[in-house]
GUDOTI-536430 format. One record per residue: residue number from 1; x, y, z of N, C-alpha, C in turn. Coordinates in steps of 0.1 Angstrom, whole numbers, plus 5000, padded with zeros to 4 digits. Layout:
BEGIN
+-----+------+------+------+------+------+------+------+------+------+
!   n !  n_X !  n_Y !  n_Z ! ca_X ! ca_Y ! ca_Z !  c_X !  c_Y !  c_Z !
+-----+------+------+------+------+------+------+------+------+------+
! NUM !    X !    Y !    Z !    X !    Y !    Z !    X !    Y !    Z !
...
+-----+------+------+------+------+------+------+------+------+------+
This chain:
BEGIN
+-----+------+------+------+------+------+------+------+------+------+
!   n !  n_X !  n_Y !  n_Z ! ca_X ! ca_Y ! ca_Z !  c_X !  c_Y !  c_Z !
+-----+------+------+------+------+------+------+------+------+------+
!   1 ! 7478 ! 7111 ! 8383 ! 7487 ! 7118 ! 8392 ! 7480 ! 7127 ! 8402 !
!   2 ! 7469 ! 7133 ! 8397 ! 7461 ! 7142 ! 8406 ! 7456 ! 7134 ! 8418 !
!   3 ! 7451 ! 7122 ! 8415 ! 7446 ! 7113 ! 8426 ! 7457 ! 7110 ! 8436 !
!   4 ! 7469 ! 7107 ! 8431 ! 7480 ! 7104 ! 8440 ! 7484 ! 7117 ! 8448 !
!   5 ! 7484 ! 7128 ! 8442 ! 7487 ! 7141 ! 8449 ! 7477 ! 7143 ! 8460 !
!   6 ! 7464 ! 7142 ! 8457 ! 7453 ! 7144 ! 8466 ! 7455 ! 7134 ! 8478 !
!   7 ! 7458 ! 7121 ! 8475 ! 7459 ! 7111 ! 8485 ! 7471 ! 7114 ! 8495 !
!   8 ! 7482 ! 7119 ! 8489 ! 7494 ! 7123 ! 8497 ! 7491 ! 7134 ! 8506 !
!   9 ! 7483 ! 7144 ! 8501 ! 7479 ! 7156 ! 8509 ! 7471 ! 7151 ! 8521 !
!  10 ! 7462 ! 7142 ! 8519 ! 7453 ! 7137 ! 8529 ! 7461 ! 7129 ! 8540 !
!  11 ! 7470 ! 7121 ! 8535 ! 7479 ! 7112 ! 8544 ! 7489 ! 7121 ! 8552 !
!  12 ! 7492 ! 7132 ! 8547 ! 7502 ! 7141 ! 8553 ! 7498 ! 7144 ! 8568 !
!  13 ! 7486 ! 7145 ! 8571 ! 7481 ! 7149 ! 8584 ! 7480 ! 7137 ! 8594 !
!  14 ! 7481 ! 7125 ! 8588 ! 7480 ! 7113 ! 8597 ! 7492 ! 7103 ! 8597 !
!  15 ! 7501 ! 7105 ! 8588 ! 7512 ! 7096 ! 8587 ! 7526 ! 7103 ! 8589 !
!  16 ! 7535 ! 7096 ! 8593 ! 7549 ! 7101 ! 8595 ! 7555 ! 7102 ! 8581 !
!  17 ! 7567 ! 7109 ! 8580 ! 7573 ! 7112 ! 8567 ! 7577 ! 7099 ! 8560 !
!  18 ! 7582 ! 7089 ! 8567 ! 7586 ! 7077 ! 8561 ! 7574 ! 7070 ! 8554 !
!  19 ! 7563 ! 7070 ! 8561 ! 7551 ! 7063 ! 8555 ! 7546 ! 7071 ! 8543 !
!  20 ! 7547 ! 7084 ! 8544 ! 7543 ! 7093 ! 8532 ! 7552 ! 7090 ! 8520 !
!  21 ! 7565 ! 7088 ! 8523 ! 7574 ! 7085 ! 8512 ! 7571 ! 7071 ! 8506 !
!  22 ! 7567 ! 7062 ! 8514 ! 7563 ! 7048 ! 8509 ! 7550 ! 7050 ! 8501 !
!  23 ! 7541 ! 7058 ! 8505 ! 7529 ! 7060 ! 8498 ! 7532 ! 7067 ! 8484 !
!  24 ! 7541 ! 7077 ! 8485 ! 7545 ! 7083 ! 8472 ! 7550 ! 7073 ! 8462 !
!  25 ! 7559 ! 7064 ! 8467 ! 7565 ! 7054 ! 8457 ! 7554 ! 7045 ! 8452 !
!  26 ! 7544 ! 7042 ! 8461 ! 7533 ! 7033 ! 8456 ! 7523 ! 7040 ! 8447 !
!  27 ! 7519 ! 7052 ! 8450 ! 7509 ! 7059 ! 8443 ! 7514 ! 7067 ! 8431 !
!  28 ! 7525 ! 7074 ! 8432 ! 7530 ! 7083 ! 8422 ! 7541 ! 7077 ! 8414 !
!  29 ! 7552 ! 7073 ! 8420 ! 7564 ! 7068 ! 8413 ! 7561 ! 7057 ! 8404 !
!  30 ! 7553 ! 7047 ! 8408 ! 7549 ! 7036 ! 8400 ! 7543 ! 7040 ! 8387 !
!  31 ! 7534 ! 7050 ! 8387 ! 7528 ! 7055 ! 8375 ! 7538 ! 7063 ! 8366 !
!  32 ! 7547 ! 7070 ! 8372 ! 7557 ! 7078 ! 8364 ! 7567 ! 7068 ! 8358 !
!  33 ! 7571 ! 7058 ! 8365 ! 7581 ! 7049 ! 8359 ! 7575 ! 7040 ! 8348 !
!  34 ! 7562 ! 7037 ! 8348 ! 7556 ! 7028 ! 8339 ! 7558 ! 7033 ! 8324 !
!  35 ! 7565 ! 7026 ! 8316 ! 7567 ! 7028 ! 8302 ! 7573 ! 7042 ! 8299 !
!  36 ! 7581 ! 7047 ! 8309 ! 7587 ! 7060 ! 8307 ! 7597 ! 7062 ! 8296 !
!  37 ! 7603 ! 7051 ! 8292 ! 7612 ! 7051 ! 8281 ! 7606 ! 7056 ! 8268 !
!  38 ! 7593 ! 7052 ! 8266 ! 7586 ! 7056 ! 8254 ! 7581 ! 7070 ! 8254 !
!  39 ! 7577 ! 7076 ! 8265 ! 7571 ! 7089 ! 8265 ! 7579 ! 7099 ! 8273 !
!  40 ! 7590 ! 7095 ! 8279 ! 7598 ! 7104 ! 8288 ! 7604 ! 7117 ! 8282 !
!  41 ! 7607 ! 7117 ! 8269 ! 7613 ! 7128 ! 8263 ! 7604 ! 7140 ! 8262 !
!  42 ! 7591 ! 7139 ! 8265 ! 7582 ! 7150 ! 8265 ! 7580 ! 7156 ! 8278 !
!  43 ! 7588 ! 7153 ! 8288 ! 7586 ! 7157 ! 8302 ! 7592 ! 7171 ! 8304 !
!  44 ! 7585 ! 7180 ! 8311 ! 7591 ! 7193 ! 8315 ! 7585 ! 7196 ! 8329 !
!  45 ! 7593 ! 7201 ! 8337 ! 7588 ! 7205 ! 8351 ! 7588 ! 7220 ! 8352 !
!  46 ! 7578 ! 7226 ! 8360 ! 7576 ! 7240 ! 8360 ! 7582 ! 7247 ! 8373 !
!  47 ! 7580 ! 7241 ! 8384 ! 7584 ! 7247 ! 8397 ! 7597 ! 7241 ! 8402 !
!  48 ! 7604 ! 7249 ! 8410 ! 7617 ! 7243 ! 8415 ! 7614 ! 7238 ! 8429 !
!  49 ! 7617 ! 7225 ! 8431 ! 7616 ! 7218 ! 8444 ! 7629 ! 7211 ! 8446 !
!  50 ! 7640 ! 7216 ! 8440 ! 7653 ! 7209 ! 8440 ! 7657 ! 7206 ! 8455 !
!  51 ! 7656 ! 7215 ! 8464 ! 7661 ! 7212 ! 8477 ! 7653 ! 7201 ! 8484 !
!  52 ! 7640 ! 7200 ! 8481 ! 7632 ! 7189 ! 8487 ! 7635 ! 7176 ! 8480 !
!  53 ! 7637 ! 7176 ! 8467 ! 7641 ! 7163 ! 8461 ! 7654 ! 7158 ! 8466 !
!  54 ! 7664 ! 7168 ! 8467 ! 7677 ! 7164 ! 8472 ! 7677 ! 7159 ! 8486 !
!  55 ! 7670 ! 7166 ! 8495 ! 7669 ! 7163 ! 8509 ! 7662 ! 7150 ! 8512 !
!  56 ! 7651 ! 7147 ! 8505 ! 7643 ! 7135 ! 8507 ! 7648 ! 7123 ! 8498 !
!  57 ! 7658 ! 7126 ! 8490 ! 7664 ! 7116 ! 8481 ! 7653 ! 7110 ! 8472 !
!  58 ! 7646 ! 7118 ! 8465 ! 7635 ! 7114 ! 8456 ! 7640 ! 7118 ! 8442 !
!  59 ! 7639 ! 7109 ! 8432 ! 7642 ! 7112 ! 8418 ! 7631 ! 7120 ! 8412 !
!  60 ! 7635 ! 7130 ! 8404 ! 7626 ! 7138 ! 8396 ! 7621 ! 7129 ! 8385 !
!  61 ! 7610 ! 7133 ! 8378 ! 7605 ! 7125 ! 8367 ! 7616 ! 7124 ! 8356 !
!  62 ! 7623 ! 7134 ! 8352 ! 7633 ! 7132 ! 8342 ! 7644 ! 7123 ! 8346 !
!  63 ! 7647 ! 7123 ! 8359 ! 7657 ! 7114 ! 8365 ! 7653 ! 7099 ! 8365 !
!  64 ! 7640 ! 7097 ! 8367 ! 7634 ! 7084 ! 8366 ! 7636 ! 7079 ! 8352 !
!  65 ! 7632 ! 7088 ! 8342 ! 7634 ! 7084 ! 8328 ! 7648 ! 7081 ! 8325 !
!  66 ! 7658 ! 7089 ! 8329 ! 7672 ! 7087 ! 8327 ! 7676 ! 7073 ! 8333 !
!  67 ! 7672 ! 7071 ! 8345 ! 7676 ! 7059 ! 8352 ! 7671 ! 7046 ! 8345 !
!  68 ! 7658 ! 7047 ! 8340 ! 7652 ! 7036 ! 8333 ! 7659 ! 7033 ! 8320 !
!  69 ! 7662 ! 7044 ! 8313 ! 7669 ! 7043 ! 8300 ! 7683 ! 7037 ! 8301 !
!  70 ! 7691 ! 7042 ! 8310 ! 7705 ! 7038 ! 8311 ! 7706 ! 7024 ! 8317 !
!  71 ! 7697 ! 7020 ! 8326 ! 7697 ! 7007 ! 8331 ! 7692 ! 6997 ! 8321 !
!  72 ! 7683 ! 7001 ! 8312 ! 7679 ! 6993 ! 8301 ! 7691 ! 6989 ! 8292 !
!  73 ! 7699 ! 6999 ! 8289 ! 7711 ! 6997 ! 8280 ! 7721 ! 6988 ! 8288 !
!  74 ! 7723 ! 6991 ! 8300 ! 7732 ! 6983 ! 8308 ! 7728 ! 6968 ! 8308 !
!  75 ! 7716 ! 6966 ! 8310 ! 7711 ! 6952 ! 8311 ! 7712 ! 6945 ! 8297 !
!  76 ! 7711 ! 6953 ! 8287 ! 7710 ! 6947 ! 8273 ! 7721 ! 6951 ! 8264 !
!  77 ! 7733 ! 6953 ! 8269 ! 7745 ! 6958 ! 8261 ! 7747 ! 6949 ! 8249 !
!  78 ! 7744 ! 6936 ! 8251 ! 7747 ! 6926 ! 8240 ! 7738 ! 6929 ! 8228 !
!  79 ! 7727 ! 6937 ! 8230 ! 7717 ! 6939 ! 8219 ! 7721 ! 6952 ! 8211 !
!  80 ! 7731 ! 6959 ! 8215 ! 7734 ! 6972 ! 8208 ! 7747 ! 6971 ! 8200 !
!  81 ! 7747 ! 6977 ! 8189 ! 7759 ! 6977 ! 8180 ! 7762 ! 6992 ! 8177 !
!  82 ! 7773 ! 6995 ! 8172 ! 7776 ! 7009 ! 8168 ! 7767 ! 7013 ! 8157 !
!  83 ! 7764 ! 7026 ! 8156 ! 7756 ! 7031 ! 8145 ! 7762 ! 7029 ! 8132 !
!  84 ! 7775 ! 7029 ! 8130 ! 7781 ! 7027 ! 8117 ! 7778 ! 7014 ! 8111 !
!  85 ! 7773 ! 7004 ! 8119 ! 7770 ! 6991 ! 8114 ! 7757 ! 6992 ! 8105 !
!  86 ! 7748 ! 7001 ! 8108 ! 7736 ! 7002 ! 8101 ! 7736 ! 7011 ! 8089 !
!  87 ! 7728 ! 7008 ! 8079 ! 7727 ! 7017 ! 8067 ! 7721 ! 7031 ! 8072 !
!  88 ! 7724 ! 7041 ! 8065 ! 7720 ! 7055 ! 8069 ! 7705 ! 7056 ! 8070 !
!  89 ! 7697 ! 7050 ! 8061 ! 7682 ! 7051 ! 8062 ! 7677 ! 7044 ! 8075 !
!  90 ! 7683 ! 7033 ! 8079 ! 7680 ! 7027 ! 8091 ! 7683 ! 7035 ! 8103 !
!  91 ! 7695 ! 7042 ! 8103 ! 7699 ! 7051 ! 8114 ! 7689 ! 7062 ! 8116 !
!  92 ! 7684 ! 7068 ! 8105 ! 7674 ! 7079 ! 8106 ! 7662 ! 7074 ! 8114 !
!  93 ! 7657 ! 7063 ! 8110 ! 7645 ! 7057 ! 8117 ! 7649 ! 7054 ! 8132 !
!  94 ! 7660 ! 7049 ! 8134 ! 7665 ! 7045 ! 8147 ! 7665 ! 7057 ! 8157 !
!  95 ! 7669 ! 7069 ! 8151 ! 7670 ! 7081 ! 8159 ! 7656 ! 7085 ! 8165 !
!  96 ! 7646 ! 7080 ! 8160 ! 7632 ! 7083 ! 8165 ! 7627 ! 7073 ! 8175 !
!  97 ! 7635 ! 7063 ! 8178 ! 7631 ! 7053 ! 8187 ! 7636 ! 7055 ! 8202 !
!  98 ! 7629 ! 7049 ! 8211 ! 7633 ! 7050 ! 8225 ! 7647 ! 7044 ! 8227 !
!  99 ! 7651 ! 7035 ! 8219 ! 7665 ! 7029 ! 8220 ! 7675 ! 7039 ! 8218 !
! 100 ! 7673 ! 7048 ! 8208 ! 7683 ! 7058 ! 8205 ! 7685 ! 7068 ! 8217 !
! 101 ! 7674 ! 7072 ! 8223 ! 7675 ! 7081 ! 8234 ! 7682 ! 7074 ! 8246 !
! 102 ! 7679 ! 7061 ! 8248 ! 7685 ! 7054 ! 8258 ! 7700 ! 7053 ! 8256 !
! 103 ! 7705 ! 7051 ! 8244 ! 7719 ! 7050 ! 8241 ! 7726 ! 7064 ! 8243 !
! 104 ! 7719 ! 7075 ! 8239 ! 7725 ! 7088 ! 8241 ! 7727 ! 7091 ! 8256 !
! 105 ! 7717 ! 7087 ! 8264 ! 7717 ! 7090 ! 8278 ! 7728 ! 7081 ! 8285 !
! 106 ! 7729 ! 7069 ! 8280 ! 7739 ! 7059 ! 8286 ! 7753 ! 7064 ! 8282 !
! 107 ! 7755 ! 7068 ! 8270 ! 7768 ! 7073 ! 8265 ! 7772 ! 7086 ! 8272 !
! 108 ! 7763 ! 7094 ! 8277 ! 7766 ! 7106 ! 8283 ! 7771 ! 7104 ! 8298 !
! 109 ! 7769 ! 7092 ! 8303 ! 7773 ! 7090 ! 8317 ! 7788 ! 7092 ! 8318 !
! 110 ! 7793 ! 7096 ! 8329 ! 7808 ! 7097 ! 8331 ! 7813 ! 7082 ! 8329 !
! 111 ! 7825 ! 7081 ! 8323 ! 7831 ! 7068 ! 8321 ! 7833 ! 7059 ! 8333 !
! 112 ! 7836 ! 7066 ! 8345 ! 7838 ! 7058 ! 8357 ! 7825 ! 7052 ! 8362 !
! 113 ! 7813 ! 7057 ! 8358 ! 7800 ! 7051 ! 8361 ! 7797 ! 7041 ! 8350 !
! 114 ! 7798 ! 7045 ! 8337 ! 7794 ! 7037 ! 8326 ! 7801 ! 7024 ! 8325 !
! 115 ! 7814 ! 7024 ! 8330 ! 7822 ! 7012 ! 8329 ! 7821 ! 7003 ! 8341 !
! 116 ! 7813 ! 7006 ! 8351 ! 7812 ! 6997 ! 8363 ! 7807 ! 6984 ! 8359 !
! 117 ! 7814 ! 6973 ! 8363 ! 7809 ! 6960 ! 8361 ! 7799 ! 6956 ! 8371 !
! 118 ! 7789 ! 6949 ! 8367 ! 7778 ! 6945 ! 8376 ! 7767 ! 6954 ! 8377 !
! 119 ! 7755 ! 6949 ! 8374 ! 7743 ! 6957 ! 8372 ! 7739 ! 6965 ! 8385 !
! 120 ! 7740 ! 6958 ! 8397 ! 7735 ! 6965 ! 8409 ! 7744 ! 6977 ! 8413 !
! 121 ! 7757 ! 6975 ! 8412 ! 7767 ! 6986 ! 8415 ! 7765 ! 6997 ! 8405 !
! 122 ! 7763 ! 6994 ! 8392 ! 7761 ! 7004 ! 8382 ! 7748 ! 7012 ! 8385 !
! 123 ! 7737 ! 7005 ! 8387 ! 7724 ! 7012 ! 8390 ! 7726 ! 7021 ! 8402 !
! 124 ! 7732 ! 7016 ! 8413 ! 7734 ! 7024 ! 8425 ! 7742 ! 7037 ! 8422 !
! 125 ! 7752 ! 7036 ! 8414 ! 7760 ! 7048 ! 8411 ! 7752 ! 7058 ! 8402 !
! 126 ! 7745 ! 7053 ! 8393 ! 7737 ! 7061 ! 8384 ! 7726 ! 7069 ! 8393 !
! 127 ! 7720 ! 7061 ! 8402 ! 7709 ! 7067 ! 8410 ! 7716 ! 7077 ! 8419 !
! 128 ! 7727 ! 7075 ! 8425 ! 7734 ! 7085 ! 8433 ! 7737 ! 7098 ! 8425 !
! 129 ! 7742 ! 7096 ! 8413 ! 7744 ! 7108 ! 8404 ! 7732 ! 7116 ! 8402 !
! 130 ! 7721 ! 7109 ! 8400 ! 7708 ! 7116 ! 8397 ! 7702 ! 7122 ! 8410 !
! 131 ! 7703 ! 7115 ! 8421 ! 7698 ! 7121 ! 8434 ! 7707 ! 7133 ! 8438 !
! 132 ! 7720 ! 7132 ! 8436 ! 7728 ! 7143 ! 8440 ! 7727 ! 7156 ! 8432 !
! 133 ! 7722 ! 7154 ! 8420 ! 7722 ! 7166 ! 8411 ! 7708 ! 7171 ! 8407 !
! 134 ! 7698 ! 7164 ! 8410 ! 7684 ! 7168 ! 8408 ! 7681 ! 7175 ! 8395 !
! 135 ! 7681 ! 7167 ! 8384 ! 7679 ! 7172 ! 8371 ! 7664 ! 7174 ! 8368 !
! 136 ! 7661 ! 7185 ! 8362 ! 7647 ! 7189 ! 8359 ! 7644 ! 7186 ! 8344 !
! 137 ! 7654 ! 7182 ! 8337 ! 7652 ! 7179 ! 8323 ! 7663 ! 7170 ! 8318 !
! 138 ! 7661 ! 7163 ! 8307 ! 7671 ! 7155 ! 8301 ! 7682 ! 7164 ! 8295 !
! 139 ! 7678 ! 7176 ! 8290 ! 7689 ! 7185 ! 8285 ! 7698 ! 7189 ! 8296 !
! 140 ! 7692 ! 7192 ! 8308 ! 7701 ! 7196 ! 8319 ! 7710 ! 7185 ! 8323 !
! 141 ! 7706 ! 7172 ! 8323 ! 7715 ! 7161 ! 8325 ! 7726 ! 7160 ! 8315 !
! 142 ! 7722 ! 7162 ! 8302 ! 7732 ! 7161 ! 8291 ! 7742 ! 7172 ! 8292 !
! 143 ! 7737 ! 7184 ! 8295 ! 7746 ! 7196 ! 8297 ! 7756 ! 7193 ! 8309 !
! 144 ! 7751 ! 7188 ! 8320 ! 7759 ! 7185 ! 8332 ! 7769 ! 7175 ! 8328 !
! 145 ! 7766 ! 7164 ! 8322 ! 7775 ! 7153 ! 8319 ! 7785 ! 7158 ! 8309 !
! 146 ! 7781 ! 7166 ! 8300 ! 7791 ! 7171 ! 8290 ! 7801 ! 7181 ! 8297 !
! 147 ! 7796 ! 7189 ! 8306 ! 7805 ! 7198 ! 8313 ! 7815 ! 7192 ! 8322 !
! 148 ! 7811 ! 7180 ! 8328 ! 7820 ! 7173 ! 8337 ! 7831 ! 7165 ! 8329 !
! 149 ! 7830 ! 7164 ! 8316 ! 7840 ! 7157 ! 8308 ! 7851 ! 7166 ! 8304 !
! 150 ! 7849 ! 7179 ! 8305 ! 7859 ! 7189 ! 8300 ! 7871 ! 7190 ! 8309 !
+-----+------+------+------+------+------+------+------+------+------+
């Protein structure tokens, strides 16, 4: 990530904003998105850049994680069953897996988004939710989705 950041700083003086965003997606986003479902729950951000993320329509790292998790569940709904189906010892192990986190994040979506038929429309609405709200942590996303249900 340091190399990507350095490259973007160097490009800033010679490229327009659109080209810099393309470079960001090529150099930084691709690394963040790679296998994020497995390690994403360890992510924390320190500085507030919310206005920039919102204005430039860039997903934060936790939002990339959330998007990847919920689209994974959406694409593979046929692979998931209710937890009551499994024995309690299996459920304990399951809670430690990336699948569990993905299901929790998917189930936290507002029902009007969660129930959208068609993968492309679903993904577009999830991405809009994440871009509009600029979440800095998974907990912040869960708090937000829980508060909108009340």
